[in-house]
DRENRODREN-286257 format. One record per atom (N, C-alpha, C): atom name; x, y, z. Coordinates in steps of 0.001 Angstrom, whole numbers, plus 500000, padded with zeros to 6 digits. Layout:
<sites>
+------+--------+--------+--------+
! atom !     c1 !     c2 !     c3 !
+------+--------+--------+--------+
!   CA !      X !      Y !      Z !
...
+------+--------+--------+--------+
</sites>
This chain:
<sites>
+------+--------+--------+--------+
! atom !     c1 !     c2 !     c3 !
+------+--------+--------+--------+
!    N ! 139838 ! 513695 ! 368029 !
!   CA ! 140995 ! 513212 ! 367400 !
!    C ! 142224 ! 513814 ! 368024 !
!    N ! 143195 ! 513074 ! 367910 !
!   CA ! 144466 ! 513481 ! 368504 !
!    C ! 145304 ! 514287 ! 367540 !
!    N ! 145908 ! 515263 ! 368121 !
!   CA ! 146780 ! 516089 ! 367300 !
!    C ! 148188 ! 515500 ! 367369 !
!    N ! 148652 ! 515081 ! 366282 !
!   CA ! 149993 ! 514506 ! 366257 !
!    C ! 151014 ! 515612 ! 366042 !
!    N ! 151980 ! 515602 ! 366918 !
!   CA ! 153068 ! 516564 ! 366742 !
!    C ! 154180 ! 515893 ! 365978 !
!    N ! 154729 ! 516632 ! 365167 !
!   CA ! 155829 ! 516079 ! 364409 !
!    C ! 157116 ! 516217 ! 365222 !
!    N ! 157854 ! 515144 ! 365274 !
!   CA ! 159143 ! 515160 ! 365972 !
!    C ! 160182 ! 515818 ! 365075 !
!    N ! 161016 ! 516706 ! 365684 !
!   CA ! 162023 ! 517352 ! 364843 !
!    C ! 163117 ! 516359 ! 364458 !
!    N ! 163570 ! 516464 ! 363265 !
!   CA ! 164633 ! 515597 ! 362785 !
!    C ! 165978 ! 516183 ! 363199 !
!    N ! 166861 ! 515324 ! 363779 !
!   CA ! 168179 ! 515861 ! 364141 !
!    C ! 168985 ! 516191 ! 362893 !
!    N ! 169663 ! 517324 ! 363005 !
!   CA ! 170509 ! 517719 ! 361884 !
!    C ! 171913 ! 517176 ! 362128 !
!    N ! 172644 ! 516827 ! 361115 !
!   CA ! 174008 ! 516350 ! 361310 !
!    C ! 174897 ! 517483 ! 361856 !
!    N ! 175904 ! 517084 ! 362686 !
!   CA ! 176804 ! 518063 ! 363301 !
!    C ! 177627 ! 518741 ! 362216 !
!    N ! 177672 ! 520012 ! 362305 !
!   CA ! 178419 ! 520786 ! 361332 !
!    C ! 179495 ! 521565 ! 362086 !
!    N ! 180772 ! 521269 ! 361852 !
!   CA ! 181883 ! 521934 ! 362526 !
!    C ! 182111 ! 523288 ! 361896 !
!    N ! 182206 ! 524298 ! 362770 !
!   CA ! 182487 ! 525653 ! 362317 !
!    C ! 183769 ! 526101 ! 363014 !
!    N ! 184788 ! 526391 ! 362235 !
!   CA ! 186069 ! 526827 ! 362792 !
!    C ! 185948 ! 528262 ! 363295 !
!    N ! 186505 ! 528478 ! 364513 !
!   CA ! 186496 ! 529817 ! 365091 !
!    C ! 187882 ! 530107 ! 365648 !
!    N ! 188445 ! 531217 ! 365215 !
!   CA ! 189765 ! 531581 ! 365722 !
!    C ! 189718 ! 531855 ! 367219 !
!    N ! 188676 ! 532437 ! 367692 !
!   CA ! 188546 ! 532736 ! 369122 !
!    C ! 188594 ! 531443 ! 369932 !
!    N ! 187817 ! 530440 ! 369535 !
!   CA ! 187805 ! 529152 ! 370230 !
!    C ! 189190 ! 528485 ! 370158 !
!    N ! 189836 ! 528569 ! 369000 !
!   CA ! 191159 ! 527980 ! 368817 !
!    C ! 192184 ! 528630 ! 369757 !
!    N ! 192176 ! 529953 ! 369837 !
!   CA ! 193129 ! 530655 ! 370693 !
!    C ! 192865 ! 530397 ! 372179 !
!    N ! 191606 ! 530274 ! 372573 !
!   CA ! 191287 ! 529959 ! 373962 !
!    C ! 191830 ! 528569 ! 374315 !
!    N ! 191633 ! 527605 ! 373421 !
!   CA ! 192146 ! 526259 ! 373676 !
!    C ! 193681 ! 526235 ! 373703 !
!    N ! 194325 ! 526993 ! 372837 !
!   CA ! 195795 ! 527069 ! 372851 !
!    C ! 196289 ! 527710 ! 374144 !
!    N ! 195610 ! 528737 ! 374618 !
!   CA ! 196010 ! 529381 ! 375872 !
!    C ! 195854 ! 528414 ! 377039 !
!    N ! 194755 ! 527670 ! 377084 !
!   CA ! 194570 ! 526676 ! 378152 !
!    C ! 195633 ! 525594 ! 378093 !
!    N ! 195949 ! 525123 ! 376904 !
!   CA ! 196989 ! 524106 ! 376755 !
!    C ! 198352 ! 524660 ! 377185 !
!    N ! 198649 ! 525921 ! 376834 !
!   CA ! 199916 ! 526547 ! 377237 !
!    C ! 200037 ! 526684 ! 378742 !
!    N ! 198950 ! 527078 ! 379414 !
!   CA ! 198960 ! 527195 ! 380872 !
!    C ! 199192 ! 525825 ! 381505 !
!    N ! 198555 ! 524782 ! 380974 !
!   CA ! 198742 ! 523429 ! 381522 !
!    C ! 200186 ! 522963 ! 381351 !
!    N ! 200779 ! 523220 ! 380194 !
!   CA ! 202175 ! 522830 ! 379967 !
!    C ! 203100 ! 523603 ! 380903 !
!    N ! 202850 ! 524904 ! 381073 !
!   CA ! 203682 ! 525710 ! 381963 !
!    C ! 203572 ! 525217 ! 383413 !
!    N ! 202360 ! 524922 ! 383871 !
!   CA ! 202197 ! 524401 ! 385230 !
!    C ! 202876 ! 523044 ! 385392 !
!    N ! 202809 ! 522222 ! 384381 !
!   CA ! 203499 ! 520929 ! 384437 !
!    C ! 205003 ! 521088 ! 384540 !
!    N ! 205571 ! 522004 ! 383758 !
!   CA ! 207020 ! 522246 ! 383827 !
!    C ! 207426 ! 522837 ! 385169 !
!    N ! 206615 ! 523748 ! 385702 !
!   CA ! 206931 ! 524323 ! 387011 !
!    C ! 206864 ! 523256 ! 388101 !
!    N ! 205910 ! 522361 ! 388014 !
!   CA ! 205814 ! 521270 ! 388983 !
!    C ! 207042 ! 520385 ! 388918 !
!    N ! 207508 ! 520115 ! 387720 !
!   CA ! 208708 ! 519286 ! 387554 !
!    C ! 209939 ! 520009 ! 388092 !
!    N ! 210070 ! 521306 ! 387784 !
!   CA ! 211255 ! 522049 ! 388184 !
!    C ! 211289 ! 522312 ! 389684 !
!    N ! 210186 ! 522766 ! 390256 !
!   CA ! 210146 ! 523110 ! 391671 !
!    C ! 209769 ! 521932 ! 392553 !
!    N ! 209340 ! 520850 ! 391970 !
!   CA ! 208861 ! 519705 ! 392740 !
!    C ! 209951 ! 518932 ! 393448 !
!    N ! 211194 ! 519087 ! 393023 !
!   CA ! 212288 ! 518360 ! 393649 !
!    C ! 212955 ! 519246 ! 394696 !
!    N ! 212666 ! 519028 ! 395966 !
!   CA ! 213316 ! 519861 ! 396985 !
!    C ! 214802 ! 519523 ! 397062 !
!    N ! 215610 ! 520496 ! 397445 !
!   CA ! 217042 ! 520212 ! 397565 !
!    C ! 217302 ! 519211 ! 398683 !
!    N ! 218339 ! 518438 ! 398503 !
!   CA ! 218709 ! 517452 ! 399515 !
!    C ! 219490 ! 518160 ! 400620 !
!    N ! 218912 ! 518185 ! 401802 !
!   CA ! 219560 ! 518839 ! 402945 !
!    C ! 219743 ! 517808 ! 404054 !
!    N ! 220983 ! 517710 ! 404543 !
!   CA ! 221285 ! 516800 ! 405656 !
!    C ! 221714 ! 517622 ! 406857 !
!    N ! 221248 ! 517205 ! 408027 !
!   CA ! 221605 ! 517893 ! 409272 !
!    C ! 222550 ! 517011 ! 410079 !
!    N ! 223573 ! 517633 ! 410648 !
!   CA ! 224509 ! 516948 ! 411524 !
!    C ! 224526 ! 517703 ! 412841 !
!    N ! 224433 ! 516960 ! 413948 !
!   CA ! 224427 ! 517595 ! 415262 !
!    C ! 225085 ! 516659 ! 416263 !
!    N ! 225843 ! 517244 ! 417165 !
!   CA ! 226470 ! 516457 ! 418229 !
!    C ! 225988 ! 516974 ! 419577 !
!    N ! 225915 ! 516062 ! 420524 !
!   CA ! 225519 ! 516408 ! 421891 !
!    C ! 226792 ! 516589 ! 422717 !
!    N ! 226634 ! 516806 ! 424009 !
!   CA ! 227806 ! 516931 ! 424872 !
!    C ! 228509 ! 515579 ! 424953 !
!    N ! 229801 ! 515602 ! 425071 !
!   CA ! 230643 ! 514398 ! 425144 !
!    C ! 230628 ! 513588 ! 423847 !
!    N ! 230232 ! 514190 ! 422728 !
!   CA ! 230155 ! 513453 ! 421467 !
!    C ! 230780 ! 514299 ! 420366 !
!    N ! 231624 ! 513668 ! 419546 !
!   CA ! 232177 ! 514315 ! 418367 !
!    C ! 231824 ! 513451 ! 417166 !
!    N ! 231800 ! 514054 ! 415997 !
!   CA ! 231378 ! 513343 ! 414790 !
!    C ! 232341 ! 513644 ! 413657 !
!    N ! 232722 ! 512592 ! 412927 !
!   CA ! 233529 ! 512731 ! 411723 !
!    C ! 232760 ! 512076 ! 410593 !
!    N ! 232627 ! 512783 ! 409456 !
!   CA ! 231855 ! 512238 ! 408338 !
!    C ! 232364 ! 512820 ! 407026 !
!    N ! 232167 ! 512043 ! 405954 !
!   CA ! 232431 ! 512536 ! 404602 !
!    C ! 231127 ! 513136 ! 404098 !
!    N ! 231102 ! 514436 ! 403853 !
!   CA ! 229853 ! 515071 ! 403437 !
!    C ! 229723 ! 515142 ! 401920 !
!    N ! 230805 ! 514892 ! 401198 !
!   CA ! 230804 ! 514834 ! 399734 !
!    C ! 232096 ! 514142 ! 399320 !
!    N ! 232169 ! 513643 ! 398095 !
!   CA ! 233427 ! 513042 ! 397653 !
!    C ! 234570 ! 514051 ! 397737 !
!    N ! 235573 ! 513740 ! 398526 !
!   CA ! 236735 ! 514618 ! 398682 !
!    C ! 236590 ! 515677 ! 399757 !
!    N ! 235453 ! 515703 ! 400469 !
!   CA ! 235256 ! 516683 ! 401544 !
!    C ! 234869 ! 515948 ! 402818 !
!    N ! 235768 ! 516017 ! 403813 !
!   CA ! 235502 ! 515415 ! 405122 !
!    C ! 235248 ! 516524 ! 406135 !
!    N ! 234452 ! 516191 ! 407156 !
!   CA ! 234096 ! 517162 ! 408167 !
!    C ! 234223 ! 516508 ! 409538 !
!    N ! 234640 ! 517291 ! 410519 !
!   CA ! 234665 ! 516838 ! 411913 !
!    C ! 233934 ! 517887 ! 412741 !
!    N ! 232929 ! 517426 ! 413500 !
!   CA ! 232150 ! 518316 ! 414371 !
!    C ! 232590 ! 518131 ! 415812 !
!    N ! 232747 ! 519221 ! 416510 !
!   CA ! 233072 ! 519200 ! 417926 !
!    C ! 231784 ! 518956 ! 418727 !
!    N ! 231918 ! 518815 ! 420029 !
!   CA ! 230746 ! 518627 ! 420894 !
!    C ! 229826 ! 519839 ! 420816 !
!    N ! 228539 ! 519597 ! 421001 !
!   CA ! 227504 ! 520643 ! 420976 !
!    C ! 227595 ! 521520 ! 419729 !
!    N ! 227668 ! 520895 ! 418575 !
!   CA ! 227766 ! 521611 ! 417306 !
!    C ! 226677 ! 521111 ! 416362 !
!    N ! 226258 ! 521980 ! 415461 !
!   CA ! 225278 ! 521548 ! 414460 !
!    C ! 225452 ! 522349 ! 413180 !
!    N ! 225267 ! 521630 ! 412053 !
!   CA ! 225347 ! 522241 ! 410727 !
!    C ! 224300 ! 521585 ! 409821 !
!    N ! 224007 ! 522253 ! 408722 !
!   CA ! 223153 ! 521714 ! 407661 !
!    C ! 223972 ! 521716 ! 406380 !
!    N ! 223879 ! 520621 ! 405605 !
!   CA ! 224619 ! 520489 ! 404352 !
!    C ! 223611 ! 520374 ! 403221 !
!    N ! 223711 ! 521279 ! 402254 !
!   CA ! 222807 ! 521280 ! 401105 !
!    C ! 223589 ! 520867 ! 399867 !
!    N ! 223098 ! 519824 ! 399188 !
!   CA ! 223751 ! 519340 ! 397974 !
!    C ! 223704 ! 520411 ! 396900 !
!    N ! 224708 ! 520441 ! 396080 !
!   CA ! 224755 ! 521381 ! 394967 !
!    C ! 226189 ! 521686 ! 394615 !
!    N ! 226367 ! 522554 ! 393657 !
!   CA ! 227700 ! 522970 ! 393268 !
!    C ! 227752 ! 524473 ! 393382 !
!    N ! 228414 ! 525049 ! 394326 !
!   CA ! 229242 ! 524419 ! 395346 !
!    C ! 228388 ! 523811 ! 396464 !
!    N ! 229002 ! 522912 ! 397209 !
!   CA ! 228352 ! 522308 ! 398371 !
!    C ! 228150 ! 523410 ! 399409 !
!    N ! 226915 ! 523571 ! 399888 !
!   CA ! 226611 ! 524659 ! 400815 !
!    C ! 226401 ! 524108 ! 402217 !
!    N ! 227088 ! 524727 ! 403176 !
!   CA ! 226998 ! 524333 ! 404573 !
!    C ! 226576 ! 525557 ! 405370 !
!    N ! 225630 ! 525370 ! 406285 !
!   CA ! 225243 ! 526461 ! 407171 !
!    C ! 225494 ! 526028 ! 408600 !
!    N ! 226267 ! 526832 ! 409335 !
!   CA ! 226567 ! 526541 ! 410732 !
!    C ! 225509 ! 527162 ! 411628 !
!    N ! 225069 ! 526391 ! 412622 !
!   CA ! 224109 ! 526891 ! 413594 !
!    C ! 224750 ! 527140 ! 414952 !
!    N ! 225725 ! 526283 ! 415320 !
!   CA ! 226446 ! 526478 ! 416584 !
!    C ! 227668 ! 525571 ! 416601 !
!    N ! 228640 ! 525925 ! 417437 !
!   CA ! 229783 ! 525048 ! 417699 !
!    C ! 230989 ! 525252 ! 416809 !
!    N ! 231755 ! 524150 ! 416685 !
!   CA ! 233027 ! 524141 ! 415953 !
!    C ! 232985 ! 523056 ! 414889 !
!    N ! 233573 ! 523356 ! 413739 !
!   CA ! 233656 ! 522373 ! 412654 !
!    C ! 235019 ! 522502 ! 411985 !
!    N ! 235511 ! 521369 ! 411515 !
!   CA ! 236788 ! 521314 ! 410805 !
!    C ! 236520 ! 520679 ! 409451 !
!    N ! 236951 ! 521320 ! 408369 !
!   CA ! 236771 ! 520796 ! 407020 !
!    C ! 238115 ! 520415 ! 406428 !
!    N ! 238136 ! 519270 ! 405760 !
!   CA ! 239310 ! 518805 ! 405030 !
!    C ! 238863 ! 518583 ! 403590 !
!    N ! 239221 ! 519526 ! 402715 !
!   CA ! 238822 ! 519457 ! 401309 !
!    C ! 240035 ! 519013 ! 400501 !
!    N ! 239918 ! 517868 ! 399863 !
!   CA ! 240999 ! 517306 ! 399067 !
!    C ! 241331 ! 518245 ! 397905 !
!    N ! 242614 ! 518426 ! 397633 !
!   CA ! 243046 ! 519315 ! 396543 !
!    C ! 242606 ! 518807 ! 395176 !
!    N ! 242426 ! 517499 ! 395024 !
!   CA ! 242075 ! 516923 ! 393730 !
!    C ! 240571 ! 516808 ! 393501 !
!    N ! 239765 ! 517208 ! 394460 !
!   CA ! 238325 ! 517089 ! 394303 !
!    C ! 237775 ! 518203 ! 393412 !
!    N ! 236669 ! 517918 ! 392741 !
!   CA ! 236028 ! 518935 ! 391910 !
!    C ! 235019 ! 519736 ! 392718 !
!    N ! 234732 ! 519293 ! 393939 !
!   CA ! 233751 ! 519981 ! 394783 !
!    C ! 234366 ! 521198 ! 395456 !
!    N ! 233573 ! 522227 ! 395573 !
!   CA ! 233959 ! 523428 ! 396298 !
!    C ! 233001 ! 523567 ! 397467 !
!    N ! 233471 ! 524155 ! 398552 !
!   CA ! 232667 ! 524307 ! 399758 !
!    C ! 232347 ! 525782 ! 399970 !
!    N ! 231088 ! 526032 ! 400371 !
!   CA ! 230663 ! 527378 ! 400724 !
!    C ! 229956 ! 527276 ! 402066 !
!    N ! 230563 ! 527847 ! 403106 !
!   CA ! 230008 ! 527766 ! 404460 !
!    C ! 229412 ! 529111 ! 404843 !
!    N ! 228191 ! 529076 ! 405368 !
!   CA ! 227518 ! 530290 ! 405821 !
!    C ! 227546 ! 530298 ! 407337 !
!    N ! 228104 ! 531364 ! 407904 !
!   CA ! 228176 ! 531554 ! 409348 !
!    C ! 227561 ! 532923 ! 409631 !
!    N ! 226333 ! 532928 ! 410130 !
!   CA ! 225600 ! 534183 ! 410248 !
!    C ! 225305 ! 534688 ! 408854 !
!    N ! 225737 ! 535923 ! 408557 !
!   CA ! 225593 ! 536463 ! 407199 !
!    C ! 226904 ! 536427 ! 406428 !
!    N ! 227957 ! 535903 ! 407029 !
!   CA ! 229252 ! 535797 ! 406359 !
!    C ! 229311 ! 534493 ! 405563 !
!    N ! 229967 ! 534536 ! 404405 !
!   CA ! 230143 ! 533369 ! 403551 !
!    C ! 231634 ! 533068 ! 403471 !
!    N ! 231983 ! 531796 ! 403711 !
!   CA ! 233372 ! 531353 ! 403621 !
!    C ! 233471 ! 530363 ! 402472 !
!    N ! 234358 ! 530631 ! 401516 !
!   CA ! 234561 ! 529741 ! 400379 !
!    C ! 235910 ! 529061 ! 400499 !
!    N ! 235903 ! 527744 ! 400263 !
!   CA ! 237146 ! 526986 ! 400322 !
!    C ! 237217 ! 525966 ! 399208 !
!    N ! 238419 ! 525774 ! 398661 !
!   CA ! 238662 ! 524784 ! 397616 !
!    C ! 240053 ! 524226 ! 397836 !
!    N ! 240164 ! 522938 ! 398095 !
!   CA ! 241473 ! 522334 ! 398338 !
!    C ! 242134 ! 522882 ! 399580 !
!    N ! 241426 ! 522889 ! 400686 !
!   CA ! 241938 ! 523502 ! 401904 !
!    C ! 241552 ! 522669 ! 403122 !
!    N ! 242204 ! 522969 ! 404220 !
!   CA ! 241817 ! 522427 ! 405530 !
!    C ! 241664 ! 523625 ! 406449 !
!    N ! 240488 ! 523731 ! 407080 !
!   CA ! 240247 ! 524890 ! 407941 !
!    C ! 239288 ! 524539 ! 409065 !
!    N ! 239326 ! 525366 ! 410092 !
!   CA ! 238479 ! 525211 ! 411272 !
!    C ! 237648 ! 526475 ! 411430 !
!    N ! 236350 ! 526297 ! 411723 !
!   CA ! 235456 ! 527437 ! 411939 !
!    C ! 234817 ! 527279 ! 413308 !
!    N ! 234854 ! 528348 ! 414094 !
!   CA ! 234217 ! 528364 ! 415412 !
!    C ! 233151 ! 529446 ! 415403 !
!    N ! 231942 ! 529069 ! 415810 !
!   CA ! 230834 ! 530022 ! 415869 !
!    C ! 230516 ! 530288 ! 417331 !
!    N ! 230506 ! 531558 ! 417708 !
!   CA ! 230217 ! 531940 ! 419079 !
!    C ! 228837 ! 532584 ! 419174 !
!    N ! 228199 ! 532468 ! 420326 !
!   CA ! 226843 ! 532995 ! 420525 !
!    C ! 226772 ! 534508 ! 420390 !
!    N ! 227857 ! 535205 ! 420720 !
!   CA ! 227845 ! 536669 ! 420689 !
!    C ! 228005 ! 537244 ! 419278 !
!    N ! 228134 ! 536395 ! 418246 !
!   CA ! 228254 ! 536871 ! 416871 !
!    C ! 229674 ! 537021 ! 416381 !
!    N ! 230659 ! 536964 ! 417297 !
!   CA ! 232061 ! 536986 ! 416893 !
!    C ! 232488 ! 535558 ! 416626 !
!    N ! 232977 ! 535305 ! 415427 !
!   CA ! 233349 ! 533957 ! 415006 !
!    C ! 234836 ! 533913 ! 414708 !
!    N ! 235342 ! 532711 ! 414518 !
!   CA ! 236782 ! 532518 ! 414341 !
!    C ! 237009 ! 531488 ! 413240 !
!    N ! 237972 ! 531736 ! 412383 !
!   CA ! 238369 ! 530765 ! 411369 !
!    C ! 239886 ! 530678 ! 411350 !
!    N ! 240400 ! 529437 ! 411209 !
!   CA ! 241841 ! 529200 ! 411119 !
!    C ! 242079 ! 528252 ! 409952 !
!    N ! 243113 ! 528525 ! 409160 !
!   CA ! 243397 ! 527747 ! 407957 !
!    C ! 244683 ! 526945 ! 408166 !
!    N ! 244606 ! 525631 ! 407932 !
!   CA ! 245766 ! 524760 ! 408079 !
!    C ! 246509 ! 524572 ! 406765 !
!    N ! 245770 ! 524581 ! 405647 !
!   CA ! 246375 ! 524325 ! 404346 !
!    C ! 245546 ! 525030 ! 403282 !
!    N ! 246191 ! 525534 ! 402240 !
!   CA ! 245473 ! 526216 ! 401172 !
!    C ! 245056 ! 527611 ! 401590 !
!    N ! 243905 ! 528053 ! 401115 !
!   CA ! 243385 ! 529365 ! 401492 !
!    C ! 241866 ! 529356 ! 401393 !
!    N ! 241254 ! 530322 ! 402053 !
!   CA ! 239808 ! 530518 ! 401990 !
!    C ! 239534 ! 531980 ! 401697 !
!    N ! 238301 ! 532274 ! 401306 !
!   CA ! 237864 ! 533650 ! 401130 !
!    C ! 236649 ! 533866 ! 402015 !
!    N ! 236668 ! 534973 ! 402754 !
!   CA ! 235556 ! 535335 ! 403632 !
!    C ! 234843 ! 536539 ! 403021 !
!    N ! 233551 ! 536390 ! 402783 !
!   CA ! 232719 ! 537475 ! 402254 !
!    C ! 231909 ! 538055 ! 403411 !
!    N ! 232208 ! 539283 ! 403784 !
!   CA ! 231459 ! 540001 ! 404822 !
!    C ! 231012 ! 541337 ! 404219 !
!    N ! 230230 ! 542099 ! 404964 !
!   CA ! 229678 ! 543356 ! 404445 !
!    C ! 230759 ! 544341 ! 404003 !
!    N ! 231905 ! 544355 ! 404675 !
!   CA ! 232958 ! 545326 ! 404341 !
!    C ! 233844 ! 544885 ! 403181 !
!    N ! 233697 ! 543639 ! 402687 !
!   CA ! 234510 ! 543201 ! 401554 !
!    C ! 234803 ! 541714 ! 401581 !
!    N ! 235716 ! 541321 ! 400703 !
!   CA ! 236140 ! 539931 ! 400584 !
!    C ! 237594 ! 539855 ! 401024 !
!    N ! 237892 ! 538925 ! 401937 !
!   CA ! 239238 ! 538787 ! 402485 !
!    C ! 239738 ! 537371 ! 402254 !
!    N ! 241018 ! 537247 ! 401866 !
!   CA ! 241636 ! 535935 ! 401683 !
!    C ! 242488 ! 535612 ! 402897 !
!    N ! 242284 ! 534424 ! 403446 !
!   CA ! 243061 ! 533947 ! 404594 !
!    C ! 243852 ! 532735 ! 404112 !
!    N ! 245168 ! 532776 ! 404293 !
!   CA ! 246045 ! 531722 ! 403791 !
!    C ! 246395 ! 530723 ! 404885 !
!    N ! 247171 ! 529716 ! 404506 !
!   CA ! 247593 ! 528669 ! 405436 !
!    C ! 248323 ! 529261 ! 406631 !
!    N ! 248069 ! 528696 ! 407808 !
!   CA ! 248665 ! 529084 ! 409083 !
!    C ! 248309 ! 530513 ! 409478 !
!    N ! 247113 ! 530945 ! 409078 !
!   CA ! 246596 ! 532241 ! 409500 !
!    C ! 245232 ! 532031 ! 410144 !
!    N ! 244888 ! 532945 ! 411029 !
!   CA ! 243579 ! 532909 ! 411672 !
!    C ! 242998 ! 534310 ! 411671 !
!    N ! 241677 ! 534389 ! 411827 !
!   CA ! 241013 ! 535679 ! 411844 !
!    C ! 239709 ! 535543 ! 412621 !
!    N ! 239342 ! 536600 ! 413323 !
!   CA ! 238021 ! 536690 ! 413938 !
!    C ! 237151 ! 537496 ! 412979 !
!    N ! 235873 ! 537146 ! 412894 !
!   CA ! 234990 ! 537857 ! 411976 !
!    C ! 233566 ! 537863 ! 412514 !
!    N ! 232812 ! 538815 ! 412003 !
!   CA ! 231369 ! 538858 ! 412254 !
!    C ! 230719 ! 539121 ! 410902 !
!    N ! 229465 ! 539533 ! 410888 !
!   CA ! 228769 ! 539761 ! 409621 !
!    C ! 229299 ! 540971 ! 408867 !
!    N ! 229997 ! 541876 ! 409566 !
!   CA ! 230395 ! 543140 ! 408965 !
!    C ! 231877 ! 543184 ! 408566 !
!    N ! 232780 ! 542710 ! 409450 !
!   CA ! 234209 ! 542875 ! 409175 !
!    C ! 235012 ! 541739 ! 409812 !
!    N ! 236329 ! 541784 ! 409557 !
!   CA ! 237245 ! 540827 ! 410174 !
!    C ! 238154 ! 541596 ! 411133 !
!    N ! 238779 ! 540862 ! 412070 !
!   CA ! 239723 ! 541474 ! 413005 !
!    C ! 240712 ! 540404 ! 413459 !
!    N ! 241773 ! 540834 ! 414098 !
!   CA ! 242796 ! 539954 ! 414668 !
!    C ! 243354 ! 538968 ! 413643 !
!    N ! 243672 ! 539461 ! 412455 !
!   CA ! 244289 ! 538629 ! 411415 !
!    C ! 245747 ! 538404 ! 411804 !
!    N ! 246112 ! 537132 ! 412079 !
!   CA ! 247462 ! 536841 ! 412541 !
!    C ! 247881 ! 535421 ! 412179 !
!    N ! 249180 ! 535153 ! 412330 !
!   CA ! 249711 ! 533813 ! 412096 !
!    C ! 249361 ! 532905 ! 413271 !
!    N ! 249314 ! 531597 ! 412998 !
!   CA ! 248939 ! 530623 ! 414030 !
!    C ! 249740 ! 529344 ! 413814 !
!    N ! 250029 ! 528649 ! 414904 !
!   CA ! 250719 ! 527359 ! 414815 !
!    C ! 249714 ! 526279 ! 414417 !
!    N ! 250194 ! 525239 ! 413757 !
!   CA ! 249336 ! 524158 ! 413265 !
!    C ! 248533 ! 523502 ! 414391 !
!    N ! 249140 ! 523337 ! 415559 !
!   CA ! 248453 ! 522658 ! 416670 !
!    C ! 247293 ! 523481 ! 417232 !
!    N ! 247244 ! 524788 ! 416940 !
!   CA ! 246188 ! 525660 ! 417452 !
!    C ! 245028 ! 525858 ! 416471 !
!    N ! 245074 ! 525201 ! 415330 !
!   CA ! 244036 ! 525418 ! 414316 !
!    C ! 242705 ! 524821 ! 414750 !
!    N ! 242694 ! 523616 ! 415239 !
!   CA ! 241472 ! 522999 ! 415791 !
!    C ! 241905 ! 522145 ! 416976 !
!    N ! 242239 ! 522774 ! 418122 !
!   CA ! 242787 ! 522016 ! 419247 !
!    C ! 241841 ! 520936 ! 419765 !
!    N ! 240541 ! 521070 ! 419601 !
!   CA ! 239601 ! 520057 ! 420056 !
!    C ! 239725 ! 518767 ! 419261 !
!    N ! 240274 ! 518821 ! 418050 !
!   CA ! 240461 ! 517608 ! 417239 !
!    C ! 241566 ! 516720 ! 417787 !
!    N ! 242532 ! 517314 ! 418486 !
!   CA ! 243638 ! 516542 ! 419031 !
!    C ! 243163 ! 515587 ! 420133 !
!    N ! 241994 ! 515851 ! 420697 !
!   CA ! 241457 ! 515015 ! 421770 !
!    C ! 240754 ! 513776 ! 421228 !
!    N ! 240527 ! 513702 ! 419912 !
!   CA ! 239811 ! 512558 ! 419336 !
!    C ! 240669 ! 511321 ! 419345 !
+------+--------+--------+--------+
</sites>
């Protein structure tokens, strides 16, 4: 004769609340929400535009509402959107015309020096040896270097590097960006 085994009867599911299980699930949900927010926040790279000119070529462009730029030959810069508008010079000469009525402010990085301008017209020359030059046609700018912050007013020019400024003197309007007169 055959031995019949009895099949076990399934028991109905009985939910048992556990604080440990609840806290583990809350921690996992919190980590997922945090990663989602970080993805949203860091996922949008800043808008960066590059401008470069070759030999025998000059470029004039509006880089933001109320801010125009003119690049001399063999010059290059990067423009990063934001408030203030950030510009980094890599080589050459650039001329900025910032409208007095614009809400945008300009911050130009030349080496480790930072130049801030609002409602101004100025020319920046970057040299390979690290000595740079800035001349202001209208308004004023501030230069942040290791030795301090210096204000340069209209019809003044200054040479600067990452550490200090030198040759602060008056300048005629025609000498502010002489390469622009050839356009």
